[in-house]
N, C-alpha and C positions, 0 to 999 in steps of 0.2 A: 718540683719543689724541694727547697734546701732545707737543712736541718739548722735555722738560725737560733744563735745562742741569746740574743735580747730580743725581748718581746713586750709591745706597749699594748695595754687594753684601756679601750675607750668604753665608759660606760654611759650608754645613752646619748651619744653627742648631740648638739641641739643645733650647732650654727655650722653650716655646709663650708664656709671659708677657713674656719680652725680646722677642721678634719681633712680638708684638702691640703693644707698646709702641713698638717701632720703627716699624712700619706707621703708626701714629698718627702720630709724629713725622715721618715721611715726608709725609704728608697736609699737616700744618702747616707745613713748609718748603719745599712743592712740590718734591717728590724723589722719582724714579724708583726704584723697588726692585727689585733682581735677587737672584733666591732660587736658591742651588745645592743642590742634592740630593746626599745623602738628608739629611732632617730627623728629628730625634728627636719628631716628632710629626705629626699631620695638620694640613692646614690649616684644616680645619674642626674641630678640638679647642676644646672650650668653654673651656678658659683662653686660647687665642689671642683668641677672640671677646670675652672678659671684658677683656682688655687693649686691644684696638684698639677697643672699644665699636661704635659705628655708622659708623665712618668708612671701613669697607672697601671701600663702594661708590665712595669717592672716591679710592682708591689705585690709582696705575698700579704695576704690576708685571709682571715675566716671571719665569719658571722655567726650569732648566737643568738636565740630567743631570749635567754636569760642568763644570769650569772651562775646560776646552778648548770645549766647546760655546759657552758664555759669550763667550769670545775670538773665537770665528768669527762669532756672530751680531752681534758690535759692533765688527766691523772691527779686532781686536785694539788697543783703546785704551790711553792711558797711564793707570795705574792707581797709586792711592797706596795704600799698605797699613799699616794700623794694627798694630803689633805692639811687644810690650815691648821688643824686640831694636833698634827702630830708634834711629838716631842724632840724628834731626832732630825738632822739635817742630813742631807745626803752623803756629807762626808762621814757620817758617823755609822753608815750602812756597812755590812762586812761584805766585800768583793772578794775574799780571798779564794773561796772555795770555788768561784768562777773562773777566776785567774788560773787556779790549779787544774781545772777540768774543764775545756772547752765544750764540751759536750753536755754540760749542766747548764740549764736554762735559767734565765733571769727574767722575772715579769714585773712590769711596773704599770699599775693602774692608776687612771685618770677620771674622773667624774663629771658629770654634767657641767656646762657652764654655769647654770643658774642655781643648782643646790650640790653640787659636787657628789661624792660618793655616798649611798645611804648609811646613815648613822649604824645601823645594825650590822653591817658588814664591816665598818671600821670598829666599833666597839668590842666585836669578837675576837679582833686581831690587833690588840693596840702595839703589841712590840714591834710590827712592821709598818706601822704608821708615821709617815716622816713628812717634813714639809719645808720649802724653801726659804730661808731665813729673809724677812723683809722688815720694813718700819713698820710702826703701828699707824700709820695713816692710811694702809689699804687694807681690805679683806684678802684680796687674791690678786693673782696676775694672770694675764691672758692665758688659755688653755695651751694653745698651739707654742706660745713662748717658752711655757713649763716643761712641755715635754721635749722641745730642742735643749733648753738647760740640762735636763735631767739625762738625757741620751748623751750629750755631749762628757759629761762628767763621768757617766759610766764608763764610755769609751776610754776616756783616758786612765781609768783604773784597769780597764783590759788592753791598754797600750795600742789602741786601736788596731786590735786584731781584725783582720780582713777588710781593711780600710786603706785607702792610696793616700800617701801625704804629700801628693804633688797632683799638678794638673793632669788628667789621664790623657793618654796618646789619642785617645778616639776624638777627643776635643781638640784642643789646641797642642797639648804636649807639655811635658815637664819643663822645657827650656824655652818656651815662649816669649817670656818676658827677657830672658837672658840674650837672646838674639833680636829682640825687637828693632832697637835701632839700627842694627844692620840690616834687617830685612825692610825695614820702612825706607832706608836710602836707596833700596836696589829698583 
């Protein structure tokens, strides 16, 4: 088990396809996933497996029975809460301490697809509530899309620490496309 800097918390996720997509995204961005029960599915659900494909073995995750257990087991960390009621956007969060200290962990919490994060949690820490700016035509965006957007933005602030900026050698390699025409004609 590694000591991942970036962490995603899913509070009682309901849709297996979203959670599977988030699992895959966490593997891709080198993020630890924290799952708070109950879920609207079983972790062995076929829809979940279809979404995370064969990346489940590379996923670092932990499960909790409730939010209080998460807080206790993680030493009551500072958590940023994505909510449509937030007054800040992702660019207004201060990432400087995470850039300076790679051992400092950052936590982003995302709520249920139907009801979000409970209001009592949000209202007790308004300073850490944020939202993704949208038009006034919708209430919210898809959960797995939100996680991907926030993780990408966070990783840009961390200069993609621990990530590869080219096609990995274990797949087709950094220069696959550069050599495509030459290899195609052989």
